[in-house]
DSSP file (Angstrom, degrees, kcal/mol; ACC not computed):
  #  RESIDUE AA STRUCTURE BP1 BP2  ACC     N-H-->O    O-->H-N    N-H-->O    O-->H-N    TCO  KAPPA ALPHA  PHI   PSI    X-CA   Y-CA   Z-CA
    1    1 A M              0   0    0      0, 0.0     2,-0.4     0, 0.0     0, 0.0   0.000 360.0 360.0 360.0 122.9  -16.1   10.2  -15.7
    2    2 A S        -     0   0    0      2,-0.0     2,-0.4     0, 0.0     0, 0.0  -0.851 360.0-144.6-113.8 148.7  -13.9    7.2  -15.8
    3    3 A T        -     0   0    0     -2,-0.4     2,-0.5     2,-0.0     0, 0.0  -0.891  10.9-143.2-110.4 142.2  -10.4    6.8  -14.3
    4    4 A Q        -     0   0    0     -2,-0.4     2,-0.6     2,-0.0    -2,-0.0  -0.892   7.3-146.6-107.1 130.6   -7.8    4.7  -15.9
    5    5 A V        -     0   0    0     -2,-0.5     2,-0.6     2,-0.0    -2,-0.0  -0.845  11.6-161.1 -97.2 125.7   -5.4    2.7  -13.8
    6    6 A I        -     0   0    0     -2,-0.6     2,-0.4     2,-0.0    -2,-0.0  -0.927  16.2-131.6-109.5 123.5   -1.9    2.4  -15.2
    7    7 A D        -     0   0    0     -2,-0.6    -2,-0.0     3,-0.0     3,-0.0  -0.588  21.3-160.1 -74.2 126.5    0.2   -0.4  -13.9
    8    8 A K        -     0   0    0     -2,-0.4     2,-0.1     1,-0.0    -1,-0.0  -0.850  27.4-102.2-103.9 144.2    3.7    0.8  -12.9
    9    9 A P        -     0   0    0      0, 0.0     2,-0.2     0, 0.0    -1,-0.0  -0.366  35.3-146.2 -65.2 141.8    6.5   -1.7  -12.7
   10   10 A T    >>  -     0   0    0      1,-0.1     4,-1.5    -2,-0.1     3,-0.6  -0.569  30.6 -99.6 -99.7 169.6    7.5   -2.7   -9.2
   11   11 A A  T 34 S+     0   0    0      1,-0.2     3,-0.1    -2,-0.2    -1,-0.1   0.851 124.1  53.7 -57.7 -34.4   10.9   -3.5   -7.9
   12   12 A K  T 34 S+     0   0    0      1,-0.2    -1,-0.2     3,-0.0     0, 0.0   0.831 110.2  45.6 -70.9 -31.4   10.1   -7.2   -8.3
   13   13 A S  T <4 S+     0   0    0     -3,-0.6     2,-0.2     2,-0.1    -1,-0.2   0.650  91.8  94.7 -89.6 -14.1    9.1   -6.9  -11.9
   14   14 A E     <  -     0   0    0     -4,-1.5     2,-0.4    -3,-0.1     0, 0.0  -0.559  63.8-150.8 -77.6 140.4   12.0   -4.8  -13.1
   15   15 A T        -     0   0    0     -2,-0.2     2,-0.3     0, 0.0    -2,-0.1  -0.899   7.2-132.9-114.0 143.1   14.9   -6.6  -14.6
   16   16 A K        -     0   0    0     -2,-0.4     2,-0.1     1,-0.1     5,-0.0  -0.708  32.8-102.8 -90.7 140.9   18.5   -5.6  -14.5
   17   17 A R    >   -     0   0    0     -2,-0.3     3,-1.1     1,-0.1    -1,-0.1  -0.404  28.3-131.5 -60.8 137.4   20.5   -5.7  -17.7
   18   18 A K  T 3  S+     0   0    0      1,-0.3    -1,-0.1    -2,-0.1    -2,-0.0   0.812 103.5  53.8 -65.8 -31.3   22.7   -8.8  -17.5
   19   19 A H  T 3  S+     0   0    0      1,-0.1     2,-0.8     2,-0.0    -1,-0.3   0.611  93.4  80.8 -80.8 -10.0   25.9   -7.0  -18.6
   20   20 A D    <   +     0   0    0     -3,-1.1    -1,-0.1     1,-0.1     3,-0.1  -0.838  53.3 178.1 -99.4 104.8   25.5   -4.4  -15.8
   21   21 A S        -     0   0    0     -2,-0.8    -1,-0.1     1,-0.3     2,-0.1   0.445  45.8-116.1 -87.1   1.7   26.8   -5.9  -12.6
   22   22 A G        -     0   0    0     73,-0.1    73,-2.7    74,-0.1    74,-0.5  -0.293  24.6 -83.8  97.0 179.6   26.1   -2.7  -10.6
   23   23 A Y  E     -AB  71  94A   0     48,-2.9    48,-2.4    71,-0.3     2,-0.4  -0.982  28.0-129.1-132.4 140.6   28.1   -0.2   -8.8
   24   24 A R  E     -AB  70  93A   0     69,-3.4    69,-1.7    -2,-0.4     2,-0.6  -0.732  12.2-148.8 -88.4 134.2   29.5   -0.1   -5.2
   25   25 A V  E     -AB  69  92A   0     44,-3.0    43,-3.1    -2,-0.4    44,-0.9  -0.928  22.9-164.0 -99.7 119.6   28.8    2.9   -3.1
   26   26 A L  E     -AB  67  91A   0     65,-3.3    65,-1.8    -2,-0.6     2,-0.5  -0.839  13.2-152.5-110.9 142.3   31.8    3.3   -0.7
   27   27 A L  E     -AB  66  90A   0     39,-2.8    39,-2.6    -2,-0.4     2,-0.4  -0.944  15.1-150.0-110.4 131.9   32.1    5.3    2.4
   28   28 A H  E     -AB  65  89A   0     61,-3.1    61,-0.6    -2,-0.5    37,-0.2  -0.831  18.8-113.2-106.8 140.6   35.6    6.5    3.4
   29   29 A N        -     0   0    0     35,-2.3    32,-0.1    -2,-0.4    -1,-0.0  -0.359  36.7-178.5 -66.8 146.7   36.8    7.1    7.0
   30   30 A D        -     0   0    0      3,-0.2    34,-0.0    -2,-0.0    58,-0.0  -0.970  34.9-128.6-142.9 159.1   37.5   10.7    8.0
   31   31 A P  S    S+     0   0    0      0, 0.0    -2,-0.0     0, 0.0     3,-0.0   0.341  98.1  61.7 -88.3   8.1   38.7   12.3   11.2
   32   32 A F  S    S+     0   0    0      2,-0.1     2,-0.3     1,-0.0    56,-0.1   0.862  84.6  68.3-103.7 -44.2   35.9   14.9   11.3
   33   33 A N  S    S-     0   0    0     54,-0.1    -3,-0.2     1,-0.1     2,-0.1  -0.585  76.3-123.1 -88.6 141.1   32.5   13.2   11.7
   34   34 A T     >  -     0   0    0     -2,-0.3     4,-2.2     1,-0.1     5,-0.2  -0.376  21.9-116.6 -75.3 158.4   31.5   11.3   14.8
   35   35 A M  H  > S+     0   0    0      1,-0.2     4,-2.3     2,-0.2     5,-0.2   0.894 117.0  53.4 -59.7 -40.6   30.4    7.7   14.6
   36   36 A E  H  > S+     0   0    0      1,-0.2     4,-2.5     2,-0.2    -1,-0.2   0.900 108.1  49.7 -62.8 -42.2   26.9    8.6   15.8
   37   37 A Y  H  > S+     0   0    0      2,-0.2     4,-2.6     1,-0.2    -1,-0.2   0.910 109.9  51.0 -64.2 -42.3   26.6   11.2   13.0
   38   38 A V  H  X S+     0   0    0     -4,-2.2     4,-2.5     2,-0.2    -2,-0.2   0.928 110.9  48.6 -61.5 -45.1   27.7    8.7   10.4
   39   39 A V  H  X S+     0   0    0     -4,-2.3     4,-2.2     1,-0.2    -2,-0.2   0.945 113.4  46.3 -60.6 -49.5   25.2    6.1   11.6
   40   40 A L  H  X S+     0   0    0     -4,-2.5     4,-2.2     1,-0.2    -1,-0.2   0.884 112.5  51.1 -61.4 -39.2   22.3    8.7   11.6
   41   41 A T  H  X S+     0   0    0     -4,-2.6     4,-3.0     2,-0.2     5,-0.4   0.902 109.2  49.6 -67.2 -41.5   23.3    9.9    8.1
   42   42 A L  H  X>S+     0   0    0     -4,-2.5     4,-1.8     1,-0.2     6,-1.1   0.903 112.2  48.9 -62.3 -40.7   23.4    6.4    6.7
   43   43 A M  H  X5S+     0   0    0     -4,-2.2     4,-0.6     4,-0.2    -2,-0.2   0.908 117.2  41.7 -64.5 -41.3   19.9    5.8    8.1
   44   44 A E  H  <5S+     0   0    0     -4,-2.2    -2,-0.2    -5,-0.2    -1,-0.2   0.917 123.9  32.5 -73.9 -45.1   18.6    9.0    6.7
   45   45 A T  H  <5S+     0   0    0     -4,-3.0    -3,-0.2    -5,-0.2    -2,-0.2   0.844 131.2  27.8 -87.1 -34.6   20.2    9.0    3.2
   46   46 A V  H  <5S-     0   0    0     -4,-1.8    -3,-0.2    -5,-0.4    -2,-0.1   0.613 100.3-121.0-104.7 -15.7   20.3    5.3    2.3
   47   47 A G     << +     0   0    0     -5,-0.7    -4,-0.2    -4,-0.6    -3,-0.1   0.750  54.5 157.0  82.7  24.3   17.4    4.1    4.4
   48   48 A M        -     0   0    0     -6,-1.1    -1,-0.2    -9,-0.1     2,-0.1  -0.414  42.3-118.8 -76.5 156.1   19.4    1.6    6.5
   49   49 A N     >  -     0   0    0     -2,-0.1     4,-2.5     1,-0.1     5,-0.2  -0.446  37.6 -97.7 -83.3 172.0   18.2    0.4    9.8
   50   50 A E  H  > S+     0   0    0      1,-0.2     4,-2.6     2,-0.2     5,-0.2   0.888 122.3  52.5 -61.6 -41.1   20.4    1.1   12.8
   51   51 A R  H  > S+     0   0    0      1,-0.2     4,-2.0     2,-0.2    -1,-0.2   0.918 112.0  45.7 -61.7 -44.5   22.1   -2.3   12.9
   52   52 A Q  H  > S+     0   0    0      2,-0.2     4,-2.3     1,-0.2    -1,-0.2   0.918 113.3  49.7 -64.2 -44.3   23.0   -2.0    9.2
   53   53 A A  H  X S+     0   0    0     -4,-2.5     4,-2.5     1,-0.2    -2,-0.2   0.890 110.3  49.8 -64.5 -40.3   24.3    1.5    9.6
   54   54 A V  H  X S+     0   0    0     -4,-2.6     4,-2.6    -5,-0.2    -1,-0.2   0.905 109.8  52.5 -64.2 -40.5   26.4    0.7   12.6
   55   55 A S  H  X S+     0   0    0     -4,-2.0     4,-2.2    -5,-0.2    -2,-0.2   0.921 112.0  44.2 -61.9 -45.4   27.9   -2.3   10.7
   56   56 A V  H  X S+     0   0    0     -4,-2.3     4,-2.5     2,-0.2    -2,-0.2   0.913 113.4  51.7 -65.5 -42.6   28.9   -0.1    7.7
   57   57 A M  H  X S+     0   0    0     -4,-2.5     4,-2.7     1,-0.2    -2,-0.2   0.914 111.5  46.5 -60.9 -43.6   30.2    2.6   10.1
   58   58 A M  H  X S+     0   0    0     -4,-2.6     4,-2.7     2,-0.2     5,-0.3   0.893 111.3  51.1 -67.6 -39.8   32.4    0.1   11.9
   59   59 A E  H  X S+     0   0    0     -4,-2.2     4,-2.7    -5,-0.2     6,-0.5   0.923 113.9  45.7 -60.4 -43.5   33.7   -1.5    8.7
   60   60 A T  H  X S+     0   0    0     -4,-2.5     4,-1.9     2,-0.2   -31,-0.3   0.917 114.3  47.5 -65.7 -44.6   34.6    2.0    7.5
   61   61 A H  H  < S+     0   0    0     -4,-2.7    -2,-0.2    -5,-0.2    -1,-0.2   0.894 118.7  40.4 -63.5 -41.5   36.2    3.0   10.8
   62   62 A T  H  < S+     0   0    0     -4,-2.7    -2,-0.2    -5,-0.2    -1,-0.2   0.895 128.6  26.9 -76.2 -42.7   38.2   -0.3   11.0
   63   63 A N  H  < S-     0   0    0     -4,-2.7    -3,-0.2    -5,-0.3    -2,-0.2   0.526 100.8-116.7-103.2  -8.0   39.3   -0.6    7.4
   64   64 A G  S  < S+     0   0    0     -4,-1.9   -35,-2.3    -5,-0.3     2,-0.3   0.175  95.3  48.4  90.3 -19.4   39.3    3.0    6.2
   65   65 A V  E     -A   28   0A   0     -6,-0.5     2,-0.3   -37,-0.2   -37,-0.2  -0.986  66.0-166.8-151.3 144.7   36.5    2.2    3.7
   66   66 A G  E     -A   27   0A   0    -39,-2.6   -39,-2.8    -2,-0.3     2,-0.6  -0.978  25.9-116.1-136.3 149.2   33.2    0.5    3.9
   67   67 A L  E     +A   26   0A   0     -2,-0.3   -41,-0.2   -41,-0.2     3,-0.1  -0.738  27.3 178.5 -85.0 117.9   30.6   -0.9    1.4
   68   68 A V  E     -     0   0A   0    -43,-3.1     2,-0.3    -2,-0.6    -1,-0.2   0.933  61.3 -41.3 -82.2 -53.0   27.4    1.0    1.8
   69   69 A T  E     -A   25   0A   0    -44,-0.9   -44,-3.0     2,-0.0     2,-0.4  -0.976  43.0-125.7-165.7 166.1   25.4   -0.8   -1.0
   70   70 A T  E     +A   24   0A   0     -2,-0.3     2,-0.3   -46,-0.2   -46,-0.2  -0.998  49.8 130.9-122.8 126.9   25.7   -2.2   -4.5
   71   71 A C  E     -A   23   0A   0    -48,-2.4   -48,-2.9    -2,-0.4    24,-0.1  -0.890  57.0 -49.1-158.6-177.1   23.1   -0.9   -7.0
   72   72 A A     >  -     0   0    0     -2,-0.3     4,-2.7   -50,-0.2     5,-0.2  -0.262  58.7-106.7 -64.5 155.8   22.4    0.5  -10.4
   73   73 A L  H  > S+     0   0    0      1,-0.2     4,-2.8     2,-0.2     5,-0.2   0.885 116.9  52.4 -54.5 -47.2   24.6    3.5  -11.5
   74   74 A E  H  > S+     0   0    0      1,-0.2     4,-1.8     2,-0.2    -1,-0.2   0.914 113.6  43.3 -60.1 -43.9   21.8    6.1  -11.2
   75   75 A H  H  > S+     0   0    0      2,-0.2     4,-2.8    -3,-0.2     5,-0.2   0.903 112.5  53.6 -66.8 -41.2   21.0    5.0   -7.6
   76   76 A A  H  X S+     0   0    0     -4,-2.7     4,-2.6     1,-0.2    -2,-0.2   0.915 109.0  48.6 -60.7 -43.4   24.7    4.8   -6.7
   77   77 A E  H  X S+     0   0    0     -4,-2.8     4,-2.5    -5,-0.2    -1,-0.2   0.904 111.6  50.3 -62.6 -40.8   25.3    8.3   -7.9
   78   78 A F  H  X S+     0   0    0     -4,-1.8     4,-2.4    -5,-0.2    -2,-0.2   0.944 112.9  44.7 -63.2 -48.7   22.3    9.5   -5.9
   79   79 A Y  H  X S+     0   0    0     -4,-2.8     4,-2.5     2,-0.2     5,-0.2   0.922 113.6  50.9 -61.9 -44.2   23.5    7.8   -2.7
   80   80 A C  H  X S+     0   0    0     -4,-2.6     4,-2.3    -5,-0.2    -2,-0.2   0.936 113.2  44.3 -59.5 -48.9   27.0    9.0   -3.2
   81   81 A E  H  X S+     0   0    0     -4,-2.5     4,-2.3     1,-0.2    -1,-0.2   0.865 111.5  54.3 -66.0 -36.2   26.0   12.6   -3.7
   82   82 A S  H  X S+     0   0    0     -4,-2.4     4,-0.7    -5,-0.2    -1,-0.2   0.916 110.2  46.3 -63.4 -43.1   23.5   12.4   -0.8
   83   83 A L  H ><>S+     0   0    0     -4,-2.5     5,-2.2     1,-0.2     3,-0.8   0.911 112.4  50.5 -64.9 -42.5   26.3   11.3    1.6
   84   84 A K  H ><5S+     0   0    0     -4,-2.3     3,-2.0     1,-0.2    -2,-0.2   0.882 103.9  58.3 -62.5 -38.3   28.7   14.0    0.3
   85   85 A S  H 3<5S+     0   0    0     -4,-2.3    -1,-0.2     1,-0.3    -2,-0.2   0.715 104.4  52.9 -66.4 -18.5   26.0   16.7    0.8
   86   86 A K  T <<5S-     0   0    0     -3,-0.8    -1,-0.3    -4,-0.7    -2,-0.2   0.312 127.7 -98.9 -96.8   6.5   26.0   15.6    4.5
   87   87 A G  T < 5S+     0   0    0     -3,-2.0     2,-0.2     1,-0.3    -3,-0.2   0.569  82.0 127.9  91.4   9.5   29.7   16.0    4.8
   88   88 A L      < -     0   0    0     -5,-2.2     2,-0.6    -6,-0.1    -1,-0.3  -0.665  61.1-118.4 -96.8 156.5   30.8   12.4    4.4
   89   89 A T  E     +B   28   0A   0    -61,-0.6   -61,-3.1    -2,-0.2     2,-0.3  -0.847  44.5 163.2 -97.1 119.9   33.4   11.2    1.9
   90   90 A S  E     +B   27   0A   0     -2,-0.6     2,-0.3   -63,-0.2   -63,-0.2  -0.981  14.2 177.8-139.4 147.2   31.9    8.7   -0.6
   91   91 A T  E     -B   26   0A   0    -65,-1.8   -65,-3.3    -2,-0.3     2,-0.3  -0.909  17.5-137.6-138.0 167.0   32.8    7.3   -4.0
   92   92 A I  E     +B   25   0A   0     -2,-0.3   -67,-0.2   -67,-0.2   -19,-0.0  -0.936  19.7 175.3-125.1 154.4   31.4    4.8   -6.4
   93   93 A E  E     -B   24   0A   0    -69,-1.7   -69,-3.4    -2,-0.3    -2,-0.0  -0.986  41.3 -86.4-151.1 152.5   33.1    2.1   -8.4
   94   94 A P  E     -B   23   0A   0      0, 0.0   -71,-0.3     0, 0.0   -72,-0.0  -0.330  30.5-142.8 -59.2 142.0   32.0   -0.7  -10.8
   95   95 A A              0   0    0    -73,-2.7   -72,-0.2     1,-0.2   -73,-0.1   0.704 360.0 360.0 -80.7 -20.9   31.1   -3.9   -8.9
   96   96 A D              0   0    0    -74,-0.5    -1,-0.2     0, 0.0   -73,-0.1   0.574 360.0 360.0   5.1 360.0   32.5   -6.3  -11.5
C-alpha cells in the first residue's frame, strides 16, 4: 500500500492577481459593545494579537471607523460576516 503526497500551495507560493488590489475590512464604532469585547472579538475572529486588536479598537473608537485588514475578497467577506455575527458593525470596500 503506497501513499501519495500531494503538494498544496502555501501562502508564500500563492500569487495575487495584479489587477486585484484587495479589499479593506472596516470596523465601525457603536455605542453598544465594550472596548474589551471588541478587542476579544478581533482576536477571536481575525486572529490578531492583543496589541493589534487594541490598536484597531482605539482607531475605531477615536475616528468612528478602523481598518481591520486588507485582503482578498473572499477572506474580506468572511471576516466581515464573522464580525457581524458577533454583534459588531463591519463593512468591506475595495482597497484601490
